[in-house]
N, C-alpha and C positions, 0 to 999 in steps of 0.2 A: 274384377275380383281374382280370377284365376291367374292373370298376369302379375297382379300384386303378390300373390302367394309364391309364384315361381320366382319373382324378383327377390323376395325376402329370403327364400331358401337359398338362391344363389349368393346373396350377401353373407348369409350365415355360414355357408360352406367356405366362402373366401376368407372370412374372418378367422376361421380356424387356422388358415395358412398364412395370414398376414404377418404374424410375428416371425415365423420361420423364414419368410421371404423378404424380410426387412422393408415391408411396405409402410410401416408406421414410423412417424417422426414427430418431434416436438418443435413447435414454435414458441417464441417467448414474447410476452407483452409487458412493456415497462409499467411500473407503478410510480407515480410522480408525487412529490411533496407538493401540496397545494400552494404553500408559501414561496418556497425557493425554486420550485420546478426542477429540483434535482431528482435523479432516479433513485428511489429508496427500496425498491423491490421489483420482482418480475414474476409473472404467472406462467407456468408451463402449460401449454395447450396442445392437446393431442390431435394429430392430423393422420389421415389415412389416404394414401395415394394408390388407388386400385389400378392394376395394369391395363384393364380394359375400360373401366368406367371413370377413371380419373379420380379427382378429389371428391371424397365422400364425406359429408358433414358428420360431426360427432353426434348431432341431434338424431341422425339416422342410425348410426352404428353402435352408440353406447347403449340404447335400450336392448339391442340384440346381444351385446356382451353380458349385459346384467341377467337377461333371460336364459342365456345358455350356460352361465357360470364362467364364461371367458374373461369376465371382468377382473377376476383374481390374478391370472397371469399377465394380463394387459396392464392392470394397475400396479403390479410389481415392476413390470418393465418401465412404465412411465416414471415411477418414483426412483428407480435405480438410474435411469438415464438423465433425469433432472439433476439428482444429487451428484452424479459423475460429472455433468457438465458444469455444474457450480464449482466443484473442487478444481476441475481443469482450468477454468477461468482464473480462480485464485492462484493456482500454480503458475499461470502465465504472466502473473503480475497485475492483473485487474483487481480493483477494489472488491473486497468481499460483499456479497449482496444476498439478501433474502430471496429464496425461491418458493413460491406458492404452488402446491400440488393439490389438485382436487381429489377428494375421496368420495367414491359412490356410496350410497346408502347400503348397497349390497355388500360392500367390502367390510361393513361392520358386522356382518353375520359370520365373518372369518374369526374364529377364536384366537388365532395367532397374529391379529393385525399388529398389536404393539410389538410382538417379537419380530415380525417382518420389517417394520420400520427400523427398529434398533439394529437389525442385522445389515440393512442397506446403509445405514449411516456408518457402521463399523467398516463395512466392505469399501465404501467410497472414500472414507476419510473426511467427509463433510462434517463440520460442527453442527450439532443439533440446532443451535441458535440461528442458523442460516436456512432452516427448513420451516415453512409454514404449511400446515394442512388445512385445506378449506373443505368444510362440510356444509351441506345445504341446511337451511332452516328446517325443512321437512325432517331430515335425519336427527337434528339437534333436539327436536321436540317429541321424538318417537321413543316413548318410555319403554317399549318392548325390547329395545336394543341395549339396555343397561348403559345408555350413553354417558351418563355422569362418571361411572367408574372407569369406562374406557378412556374418556378424555382425560381424566386425572393421571391415568397410567401413562398416556402419551405425553402429557405435560411434564411428567417426571423425567422423561428422556431429554427435555430441555427445548423441545420444538414449540413453536407458537400455533395457536388455533384461531381461525377465522370462520365465522358463519356467513356463508355465501347466499346470494338471493334473499337477503333480509328484508322483511316487510310484507311478503305475500302470504304468510301463514299465520299471522297474528299470534305469535308466540305470547304466552303468559309471562308476565313480569317475574313471577315466582320461579317458573321454569328457567328463565333466561338468567336470573342472578345466581342460580345454582350451578350453572355450567362454567367450567374453567376455560373461558375463552378470552382472547386478547383483542380481537377486532371484529367489527360488523361491516359487511359489504352491502350497501344499499342496492336493491335489485334494480336492474336497468330500466324496468317499466316505469319506475318513479323518476328516473333521470329523463327519459324521452318526454315525459309530460310536463316538464318544468316550464312554467310561464307565470306571469304575474297573476296572483290570486287563484291558481289552479289547486285542485285537491291534491295532485301529486306533489306540488311545491309544499303544501302544508304537511303531508306525510313525510317527505324528506327532511324538513326541519325538525319534525318530531323525533324521527330516528337519530338525527345528529345529537340532539339534546338528550335523548335516552342514553346513548353511548357515553356522552360526557358525564352524565350522572352516575353511570356504572363504571366509570373510569376505564372505558374501553376506547381504542382507536377506531375511527370510522373511515371507510373508503367508498367513493362512488365510482361504480363501473359503468361502462357505456357512454362515457361523456364524448360527445362528438362536435359540439359547437361551443363558440366562445361564450354565448349566453349561459349555457350549462356550466361551464367552468367558472365564470364570474359568480354565479349564484352559489355554488359550493364553497368558492374561496371566501366569499363574504359571510357565509354562514359557518365558518370554522371547521369544515370537513378537512380531515387530517390529509388524506391522499386521494389522488385522481388516477383513473385507469380508463383509457378509451382512444379512439381514433383521433380525437382533437390532438392529442400529443403523438402517439405511436400506434401503428397497427401491429398485430402479432408478426414476428420475423423469425426466420431460421437462424441458427447460432451464428453463421458467418456474417450476417447482416447486422446483428445486434451487437457484436463485439466492439466495433468501433465506437458505438454510441455509449456503451457501458464505460469505456475508457474516458470519454470526455464529459459525461453528465452524471456519473454515479457520485453520490455523496459519501 
């Protein structure tokens, strides 16, 4: 217990300095059109390379950032870095591509979230239509965050909105249809469990049909096998994300792929 506390304190102190020391970076994972297998988007994924401890999982340090309030400057850095990278790729002659950035639930407590997004788009020169903001289903159904109003304000900027990890919190249909979102991302736990006749398969089919009924795009994340890909392709899932096609990569590794496979 004592060792865990000391380790947590060390990580917290280190995280305060991580931005200043350029220890944070972004990797990018392509999102693939299920029919054409062309790259139609990429998700920006935060990485922390600690000078002593090495690579630290976001599962470990994001909760620390949320608890300490560091999620605000870190979130700003992520969005600015992703938008800057997207614009740099365009300026280099690569086809324009949608970049998805995750928003933490804690970031919605920031009264100036919409202003921050608008400012970063203006600073970087990235057109809003190439930025997608991913929010968790937990945040989307949290009525205390005044989510509907905030999402409408974000949509007015021209960005797209996706609900991440969809299916784990049993969103009410009334709540979902009132949210100005564009895409649902099927939670990876339902992807892993895909097999003939499984409950996860039934849930995945239901989510895809729900998205179609609401005129939303749907993406399956965490696809790692041919069986999983075939299932989602046959059931008309729009996009696929996962190791079956591409792992998350640093910018220099993904650039040649974007040039060859982007639609």
